[in-house]
Every structure is written in C-alpha cells, then in structure tokens.
C-alpha atoms as a printed R data frame, in Angstrom:
   type eleno elety resid chain resno       x       y        z
1  ATOM     1    CA   MET     A     1 -46.495   1.782 -142.877
2  ATOM     2    CA   ALA     A     2 -43.642   1.724 -140.344
3  ATOM     3    CA   ILE     A     3 -43.412   5.528 -140.450
4  ATOM     4    CA   ARG     A     4 -47.114   5.847 -139.633
5  ATOM     5    CA   ALA     A     5 -46.742   3.465 -136.702
6  ATOM     6    CA   ALA     A     6 -43.703   5.354 -135.417
7  ATOM     7    CA   LEU     A     7 -45.528   8.686 -135.706
8  ATOM     8    CA   ALA     A     8 -48.571   7.245 -133.939
9  ATOM     9    CA   VAL     A     9 -46.407   6.002 -131.056
10 ATOM    10    CA   HIS     A    10 -44.613   9.357 -130.879
11 ATOM    11    CA   ASP     A    11 -47.915  11.257 -130.855
12 ATOM    12    CA   ARG     A    12 -49.289   8.982 -128.151
13 ATOM    13    CA   GLY     A    13 -46.171   9.617 -126.073
14 ATOM    14    CA   LEU     A    14 -46.553  13.371 -126.455
15 ATOM    15    CA   ARG     A    15 -50.199  13.236 -125.388
16 ATOM    16    CA   LEU     A    16 -49.355  11.039 -122.409
17 ATOM    17    CA   ALA     A    17 -46.558  13.405 -121.337
18 ATOM    18    CA   ALA     A    18 -48.914  16.370 -121.616
19 ATOM    19    CA   ALA     A    19 -51.519  14.570 -119.530
20 ATOM    20    CA   LEU     A    20 -48.942  13.764 -116.854
21 ATOM    21    CA   ARG     A    21 -47.752  17.384 -116.733
22 ATOM    22    CA   ASP     A    22 -51.286  18.646 -116.206
23 ATOM    23    CA   ARG     A    23 -52.138  16.388 -113.281
24 ATOM    24    CA   GLY     A    24 -52.475  17.903 -109.839
25 ATOM    25    CA   ASP     A    25 -50.210  15.665 -107.761
26 ATOM    26    CA   ARG     A    26 -46.880  17.036 -108.949
27 ATOM    27    CA   GLY     A    27 -45.033  16.273 -105.710
28 ATOM    28    CA   SER     A    28 -45.656  12.543 -105.854
29 ATOM    29    CA   GLY     A    29 -42.971  12.076 -108.508
30 ATOM    30    CA   VAL     A    30 -40.395  13.655 -106.224
31 ATOM    31    CA   VAL     A    31 -41.432  11.482 -103.288
32 ATOM    32    CA   GLU     A    32 -41.346   8.339 -105.423
33 ATOM    33    CA   THR     A    33 -37.882   9.269 -106.694
34 ATOM    34    CA   ILE     A    34 -36.595   9.824 -103.165
35 ATOM    35    CA   ILE     A    35 -37.974   6.459 -102.055
36 ATOM    36    CA   ILE     A    36 -36.381   4.685 -105.027
37 ATOM    37    CA   VAL     A    37 -33.016   6.377 -104.476
38 ATOM    38    CA   ALA     A    38 -33.095   5.547 -100.756
39 ATOM    39    CA   GLY     A    39 -33.938   1.927 -101.572
40 ATOM    40    CA   PHE     A    40 -31.035   1.618 -103.976
41 ATOM    41    CA   ALA     A    41 -28.718   3.288 -101.460
42 ATOM    42    CA   GLY     A    42 -29.760   0.760  -98.817
43 ATOM    43    CA   LEU     A    43 -29.226  -2.102 -101.235
44 ATOM    44    CA   ALA     A    44 -25.804  -0.741 -102.198
45 ATOM    45    CA   PHE     A    45 -24.841  -0.507  -98.513
46 ATOM    46    CA   VAL     A    46 -25.837  -4.126  -97.880
47 ATOM    47    CA   VAL     A    47 -23.861  -5.306 -100.917
48 ATOM    48    CA   TYR     A    48 -20.876  -3.198  -99.817
49 ATOM    49    CA   MET     A    49 -20.935  -4.710  -96.328
50 ATOM    50    CA   ALA     A    50 -21.130  -8.264  -97.687
51 ATOM    51    CA   VAL     A    51 -18.310  -7.730 -100.175
52 ATOM    52    CA   SER     A    52 -16.195  -5.796  -97.683
53 ATOM    53    CA   SER     A    53 -16.301  -8.587  -95.098
54 ATOM    54    CA   LYS     A    54 -15.422 -11.164  -97.779
55 ATOM    55    CA   VAL     A    55 -12.440  -9.102  -98.955
56 ATOM    56    CA   HIS     A    56 -11.195  -8.578  -95.404
57 ATOM    57    CA   GLY     A    57 -11.515 -12.309  -94.802
58 ATOM    58    CA   TRP     A    58  -9.420 -13.041  -97.883
59 ATOM    59    CA   ILE     A    59  -6.810 -10.463  -96.888
60 ATOM    60    CA   ASN     A    60  -6.547 -11.928  -93.389
61 ATOM    61    CA   LYS     A    61  -5.776 -15.352  -94.912
62 ATOM    62    CA   ILE     A    62  -2.670 -13.960  -96.670
63 ATOM    63    CA   PRO     A    63   0.452 -14.795  -94.626
64 ATOM    64    CA   GLY     A    64   2.097 -11.666  -93.281
65 ATOM    65    CA   SER     A    65  -0.863  -9.409  -94.132
66 ATOM    66    CA   THR     A    66  -1.329  -8.369  -90.502
67 ATOM    67    CA   GLY     A    67   2.202  -7.049  -90.020
68 ATOM    68    CA   PRO     A    68   5.749  -8.271  -89.231
C-alpha cells in the first residue's frame, strides 16, 4: 500500500513538472528568483550592519583597543 502511495505521489509530481515546463510564461521564474535573491541580499546586509556595529561597540569597550 505504501509503495502505491509513493508511486502515485511520484507520478503526480512528474505530471505537475511537465505541466509547468509547458506553460508560456517561462521568464517569470527567473524574475521571481531574482527578486527573492535580492530580498535575501538586502536582509543579509541589514543583519551585517546590525552585527557589525555591535561588534565594533564591544571592541571599543576593550581597554587599549584603540591604540597606545
């Protein structure tokens, strides 16, 4: 019974993939990917800036960290 269910899910996946390949708006996947990557890059930059300022604040609290 489990094998039949697994084969049914696999077959459904193959049919869905074939249907997606045959659709006319092929460029939309590329645009969506670019938007997602740009969003994650923006989020990574914001996290970097927040962490960077925290680390610099901690370093500045260390005695003698600014020089002799």
